[in-house]
C-alpha positions as CSV (number, residue, x, y, z in Angstrom):
1,M,72.4,-58.9,-36.2
2,S,73.8,-58.2,-39.7
3,D,77.0,-60.0,-38.6
4,E,75.0,-63.2,-38.3
5,V,73.9,-63.3,-42.0
6,R,75.8,-65.5,-44.5
7,L,75.5,-66.0,-48.2
8,V,76.3,-69.4,-49.6
9,L,77.0,-70.0,-53.2
10,T,76.3,-73.4,-54.9
11,T,75.4,-74.7,-58.3
12,A,72.9,-77.2,-59.6
13,P,72.7,-79.1,-62.9
14,D,69.3,-77.7,-63.8
15,L,66.4,-75.6,-62.7
16,E,64.3,-78.6,-61.4
17,V,67.2,-79.8,-59.1
18,A,67.9,-76.2,-58.0
19,R,64.3,-75.7,-57.0
20,R,64.3,-79.1,-55.1
21,I,67.4,-78.2,-53.2
22,V,66.3,-74.6,-52.2
23,R,62.8,-75.9,-51.2
24,G,64.4,-78.6,-49.1
25,L,66.7,-76.2,-47.4
26,V,64.0,-73.6,-46.7
27,E,61.6,-76.3,-45.4
28,A,64.4,-77.6,-43.1
29,G,65.0,-74.1,-41.7
30,A,68.6,-74.3,-43.0
31,C,68.3,-71.1,-45.0
32,A,65.8,-68.2,-45.2
33,C,65.7,-68.2,-49.0
34,G,67.5,-69.0,-52.1
35,T,67.8,-67.2,-55.4
36,I,68.2,-69.4,-58.5
37,L,70.0,-67.9,-61.5
38,P,69.6,-70.2,-64.5
39,G,71.8,-70.0,-67.6
40,A,75.2,-70.2,-66.0
41,T,78.0,-72.0,-67.8
42,S,80.8,-73.6,-65.7
43,I,84.2,-74.6,-67.1
44,Y,86.3,-76.7,-64.8
45,R,88.7,-79.6,-64.5
46,W,87.2,-82.7,-63.0
47,Q,89.3,-85.9,-62.5
48,G,91.9,-84.6,-65.0
49,V,89.4,-83.8,-67.8
50,L,88.4,-80.3,-68.9
51,E,84.6,-80.1,-68.6
52,E,81.9,-77.5,-69.6
53,A,78.4,-77.7,-68.2
54,A,75.2,-75.7,-68.2
55,E,74.2,-75.0,-64.6
56,C,72.1,-72.9,-62.3
57,Q,73.9,-70.6,-59.8
58,V,72.2,-70.6,-56.5
59,V,72.6,-67.9,-53.8
60,L,71.4,-69.0,-50.4
61,K,70.8,-66.6,-47.5
62,C,71.2,-68.1,-44.0
63,S,72.4,-67.3,-40.5
64,Q,75.8,-68.2,-39.1
65,A,74.1,-70.5,-36.6
66,S,72.4,-72.5,-39.4
67,L,75.5,-73.0,-41.6
68,G,76.2,-76.5,-40.3
69,R,72.6,-77.6,-40.9
70,L,72.7,-76.0,-44.3
71,Q,75.8,-77.9,-45.3
72,E,74.5,-81.2,-44.0
73,C,71.2,-80.8,-45.8
74,L,72.9,-79.6,-49.0
75,S,75.0,-82.7,-49.1
76,A,72.0,-84.9,-48.6
77,L,69.9,-83.1,-51.3
78,H,72.6,-82.5,-53.9
79,P,73.3,-84.9,-56.8
80,Y,76.9,-83.8,-57.3
81,E,79.7,-85.9,-55.7
82,L,81.4,-82.6,-54.7
83,P,78.8,-79.8,-54.5
84,E,80.1,-76.2,-54.5
85,V,79.7,-74.6,-51.1
86,I,81.3,-71.1,-50.8
87,V,80.3,-69.1,-47.7
88,L,80.5,-65.3,-47.9
89,D,80.4,-62.9,-45.0
90,P,78.6,-59.8,-46.2
91,V,80.1,-56.4,-45.2
92,E,76.7,-55.0,-44.4
93,V,73.1,-56.2,-44.3
94,E,70.0,-54.0,-43.8
95,A,68.9,-54.6,-40.2
96,R,65.3,-55.6,-40.8
97,Y,66.4,-58.0,-43.6
98,A,69.0,-59.5,-41.3
99,Q,66.5,-60.0,-38.5
100,W,64.2,-61.8,-41.0
101,V,66.9,-64.1,-42.3
102,V,68.0,-65.1,-38.7
103,A,64.3,-65.6,-37.7
104,Q,63.7,-68.0,-40.7
105,C,66.7,-70.1,-40.0
106,V,65.3,-72.3,-37.2
107,A,64.8,-76.0,-37.3
108,P,61.2,-76.9,-38.0
109,L,59.2,-78.4,-35.1
110,D,58.9,-82.1,-35.2
111,A,55.4,-83.0,-36.4
112,G,55.1,-85.4,-33.4
113,S,56.1,-83.0,-30.7
114,S,53.8,-80.8,-28.7
115,A,54.5,-77.2,-27.9
């Protein structure tokens, strides 16, 4: 089960946007949770210009199976033209936590469908 857990790194321009992105991803079942770390400073070259920006680093926990949905939702929710998406494969994940992550990463039931 632990080999199914992935960590995805992304950034957001501010806390409000980071919260909106993480909530949207969790509601969509694209990730189990996200940790928002405000106070990051990113220095990078964009379109030939050296930039420096205050950002929030976001660490998302998801399943391997939900990665495609996470990337699709992240693109739709993110204000950046080219959002950071770095997928990490953890060496080890505690078994119960891994089970929880995988169980949370399911597409929500359509409100109009019947079970």
